[in-house]
N, C-alpha and C positions, 0 to 999 in steps of 0.2 A: 153427401154421404155416398159410399160405394153402393152400387147395385149388385145383386147376385146374378151370376150367369151359370147355366148348366154346363156340365162336362159330360160328353156322351161317348159311348163305346164306338170305335170305328167299325165294328162288325155289324151291329144292328141298330145303331143310333139310340140305344137305350140310355137313359140318364144314369150315370155312375157316381155323380157327385155335383156339388156346386161350390163356387169360389167367389170372393168379392172382386168386382171389376172397378179399379180405382179411377177416380176423377183426376183431372189435371192438377187440381189443388192438392190432392193427396200424393200425387207423384212428386210434386215440388216439395211438399213437406217431408217426404221420405228422403229426398236428396239433401235437403237442409239438415236433417237429423244426422245423416251419415257424415256430412261435411263438418258439422260442429263437433261430432264425436271424434273425428280425426284431429281437428285443431286443438282439442283438449289434451295436449301431450302429457300432462301430469297424470292423467288417468288412462293412459294406454295400458292395455293388458300385458303383464309381464309374460315372458315365455313360458314359465312353469305353469301359469294359470291357463294359458292357451292349450298347453299339453293336457292338463287336467280335464278341460272341457272336451277336447277331442277324444280322449280316452273314454270319458263318460258317453259321448256320442256313439262310439263304436259299440259300447255295451248295450245301449238302447236299441241300436239297429239290429244287433245280433239277437236280441230277444224278440224282435218283430219281423223276422225274415219272411214268414208266410204272409202276413198282412201286407208288408211292403211289396212283395211279389205280386199279389193280387191287385194292389193299387196301381202299380206300374203297368201291369198287363192290361188292366181294364180300360185305362185311358189312352194308352199308346198303341195297342194292337199287337205288340210283340208277344209271341206265344209264351205260355206259362213257363215252360222249361227254360227258355232263354231269358225271361224276365227274372227268374230266380238266380241265374248266373249273373245277371246285371246287378242285382242287389248284393250278392256275395262279393262281386268285384268292387262295388262302392264301399263296402266295409273295409276291404283291403286298402282302398285308396286313402281312407282316413288313417289307417295304420302307416301307410307310406309317408303321409304328411308328418306324422309324429316322428318317424325315423329320420326324416330329412332335417327336422329342427335340430337334431343332434350334430349335424355337420353344416348347418346354416350359419356361416361365419365369414368374416372378412380375412384379410391377409396383411402381412407386413410388406410395405413398399420400400425397396432398398434406398437408402440415403448414404451420403458420405463419399460417393465416388467422384465428386468434384469439389473444389474448395467452397463453392457457393452453397452446397448441400451438407457441409460438415456440421457436426454438433447437433444433428437432428435424427429423430427416429419417427417413422410414419406407419400408420395402420389404417386399413379401411374397416368400416362398420357397415352392417346392413340395416336399412330402415324400410318400413312400408312406404310404398310410393304415394299412397293417398286413397281416395275413394275409388273402389272398383265397381264398375257396372258390368253385369253379365247378362247378355241377351242369348237365350238358349233355344235349341231346336226340339222338335217333337220326337225324334226317332229313338233316343235313349233318355227318357225324361228324368229318370232317377240318377243315373250315373253321370250324365252331363251336368246336372245341377251340383252333384258332389265335386266333379272335376273343376268347376268354375268357382264354387263357393268356398270349399275347404282350403285351397291354397291361400285365399285371401284371409280367412280366419287364422290360419296357421302363422302367417307373417305379420298379422296385425293391421290389415286393411279393412275398414268398414266396407261392406259389400251389399249391393242391391242386385237381386236376380229378377229378370223379367222373363219368365218362361213362355214357351209357345202357348197361345190361347187354346189350342186343342188339347194340350197336356200340361196343365198348370199344377195339378194336385201333388205330384211327386216333389217338385221344387219347393212348394209351400210346406210340405211335410218335412223336408230337410231343415228349413228355417225353424219350424216349430220344435223339431228334435234338438236343435242347437240351443234354443231357449230353455228347453227342458234340461239340457246338459249343463246349464249355468251361464250361457253366453249373455252378457248384459244387453239391454235395449240399445239399439242403434248400430250394433256391429254387424248384423245380418238381417236383411229385410227382403221379403218377396212381394213383388208388385205385378199384378196382371192389369194391363192397360192397353190403350189403342196405339196406333203407330205414332201419333203425335207425341204421346207420352214417352214412348220408346226413344224417339229421336231427341226429345228434350234431355232424357237421362244420358244418352250417348254423347251429346254435343255440348253439354254444359261445361263451363270453365271449372266447376266444382268437381268434375270427374277427372281423375288422373289416369285411370286404366280402363279401357274398353275391351272386353272379351266377347266376341260375337261368333256364334255357331249357327249357320243357316245358309240361305241362298246368296250366291255371289253378287247378284245385282243389289240386294239390300246392304250387304256387308261393305262392298266397295263404296256405295253411296254414303253410308254413315262414316266410313273412314275419311272420305273427302270433306266431311262437315265437322269433324271433331275440333275442339278448341286447341289452340297452339300448346304444345307440350304434352298433350294426352298420348300415352302409349297405347298402341292398338295391336290386338291379336285377332286374326280372322281365320276361321276354319270353314271352308266351303267344300265343294265336292270334287270328285275326279271322274274319269271314265276309265276305270282301272284296266290296264292291259296285262295279259299273261302270255309269255312265250313258251310254247311246248316244243321241245326238240325231239328229233326222231328217236332218241334213246331214252326218252322219259319212261318212268315206271307207271304205266297207264292205270293199272288196277289200284295202285296206292293213291294216284293222283285224283281219280274221279270223285271220291268222297270229299276231298278237300275243295275241289272246284264247285261241287254242288253246295257245300256249306257256305263257301265264300260268295256264291252267286245268289242263293235263295234264302239265306239267313235274314230274318225280319222282312221277308218278301222283297228283298233287294233294296230296302230303304236304309242303306248304309253308305257313307261318303266314300268308302274304299271297297265297295262291293265289286266282285268279279264281274266284268261286263264284256270286255273284248278279249277273246282267247284266240291267239294265232298259233296254228298247229301245222307242223311240217306235213306236206301233202300226202306222203305215203301212209301216214297213220291218221289223217284227218277224219276220214269216215268212221274209223273205229272209235276214236275219242268222242266225236260228236254223237255217235249212236249210243255209246255207253253213258255219256252225260245225260242224254235225253231219257234213257231208261231209268237212271237214278232220279231224275226230276219227276218222272211219271209216278214214282212210288211215294213221293212226299205227301203227307197228310195235310190237307188245306182245310181251314175252318175257323171256328171260334177260338180266339186266343186263350180263353180261360180253360179250355179242354186240355188236360195234361198230354193227350196224344197228338195234339196239333203241332206240326212242324213249320208250317207257313200260314201266317195269319192274314188279316185284311190289310189293305192299304189304308193310309191315315184318313182318307175321306173318299166319298164316291166319285168326286171330280177327278181324283188321281187315277181311278180305274178307267174313267173315260179317256184320260190323256194317254195312259199306257196303251190302251186299245188302239187309239189313233196312231201312235208311233209304230206299233207292231204292224198295223194295216199298211202304213206308209212303206215299211220295209218289204212287206209281201208284194205290194204293187211294184216295187223297184227290183224284184227278182229274188228276194230271200226265200229260202225253203224252210218251212216250219217242220221241225223234227218232233216236237211235242208241244202241247199247249197252244198258245196263240189266241185264246179267247177268255172272256170273263166267265167266272163261275156264278157270280151273283153281282148285286149292286156294289158289294164291298170287297170281293175277292177276285183275283186274276190267276189263271192257271200258271204254274211254273213253266216257263217257255224257253226253248232252245231254238235259235235261228241259225241257219247255215248260210254263210257267205252273203250277208247283207251288203248292198252297195255302199261305197264310201260316202256317198252323199245322203244316205238314209239318216234319219234323226237318231236312230239307235246306234249309229256308228260315230255320230258327231257330238252327242250330248249325253249327260248323265241320265239314265233311264229312271233311276230311283224306283224300280219296280222289279218283279221277279222275272227278268229277261236276261239271258246270257247269249251272246253272239259268238259263233265259231267261224273263223276264217282260215282257209288253207294258204300256205306259202311254200315257195320253192327254195328261197334263199333267206337265211336268217337275217342278213343285213336288210333285206326288203321288209321283213316282219318288224324289225326294230324301228325302221324308218316310219312305218305306218303307226306303230305304237306311239311314237314321238310326234305324230303329226298334229296333235291338238294343243290348244293353249291352256292346258291343265297339267299339273304335275303333282301327283300324290303317290300313293303306294302302287307298286308294280310287282310282277313275279316272273320267275323262270322255273321250268321243270326240265331237268336233265341229269343224267348220271355222269356227265363229262365236266370236270371241274373248270376246264378252260371255257366251255360254253357258258357256264354259270358266271364266271368272272367277266366274260365279255358282256353279258347282259347287265350285270351289276354296274359295269363301267359305262355302258352306252345308253341304257334306258333312262329316259328323262323322268325320274321319280325321286321323291325325298327319301324313300325306303324301297328296297328291292328284296322281296322274299325269295329264298332259294328252296325249291321243292316244298312250298307251302302257298296257301292262297293269299290274295292281296288284303283280306280283311283281318289278318292277324294283328292283334294289339294287346300289350299289357301296359299298365299305367305308370310304370317306371321308365318306359322308353320314350325318347322324343317322338312326337307325333304332330305332323302338320303339313300343309301343302305349300307349294310355291307357284309362281306365275299366277294364273287366275284362280288357283285353288286356295290361296290364302297367304298370310304372313304370320310369323310368330310360331312358337313351339308349344304343343300341349304335353301332357304328362305331368303328374303331381309335382315332382321336384322342379321340373323345368318352369312350370307356371309360377311356383313360389319364387323362383329367381327372377322371373320377368316382372312380378309384382313388387319388386324391391329396388331400392336405390342404394348405391354405395356412397357412404360419406367418409371423407378422408380426415384423419386427425394427424397433424404434424406437431411434434413436440421438440422444442429447441432447448438445449441445456449445455452449458460449458463442460460438463463432465462426460458428455457422450462422445 
């Protein structure tokens, strides 16, 4: 039988809930149930029924926004104000899935253009790929669960979500609400388990689709171990670069950079981290960004006034402190912050000109740290921005359209934001990294398509 484990607040380690921790036998039983559910084709849920369930889910979520906000914030550490945005975004994601089912369709494949293809007509149909296993991260516990589970339910894939052990309650709540909305047993399950259980789920031949959000080392490892034929989507991190040209609108830009860098204490895979600023305005930009950072309210995530909450655990505070100290020892200038506030919170920090071999210049900080670098030539800045083996979202700030197009063309990113921060995202856009940052595309409609197979039907008739 499952044992119960406590879920604690990142801010003060107070217990905010408890969840069952599944045994290996329970993990295997969950996968067997999902697999047998998929194999029972006669009882697949029709599209209209899936839409009814999703519509009911959206109603249930909309009636519980406040409770869901507190649940999400309490376990994940994201400030209350941002957790509420996360919940509202999740409700919209359910609606996006419903909308996409209206255009979730195959197409005619042309026949008759050769003698051998005469008297035929062909169409493709979309079918669910099979059992989907979703391994999720801690930083957006509610919305990530929605983004991985709802596309599966929408297209008819039985899905098992394994949330991060630090933040399991939001994902389990999503599954519970789906059941409340009428989803039959076997179509969506939440499993909290150890790494052995996670690897079993990811690599079993009964798994047809693996969606993983988390560290690159774990994701690429699991990808190398999946069964033949399993489709994989990996979302890892980046070390997001921003190019600031001499003609950028500084006063408009600063709030965007501050939001993109310090939102959720920098624990975002596309958080602003490396800002390359033309040397004549570098001091002004860095100073104003530091001033904005100094005014941010840091503290308990459940306080509505808090703008920057705790890191996910105290060990992460230790790590961020070590990385900042490494940068300082190698010559970086601290413009604001640079120190821990408590065991769980770190000051919003702006570093000026860290060395290229500093950890903060080479790796994803995943903390409230933004690095500002001066440059003389934009080609030099782009080269430095492209120097790492990650490729995710990037940004450019300039009033010159040619400068913007140059950066869009030459920056090594899967998306380049023009006059906006790197962490911008809506759930109908394609979202995902390349190179070491991942494979596959996120976004509700895109995930629905990735969780599908196309089946061809060719009809031969002498009257065609």
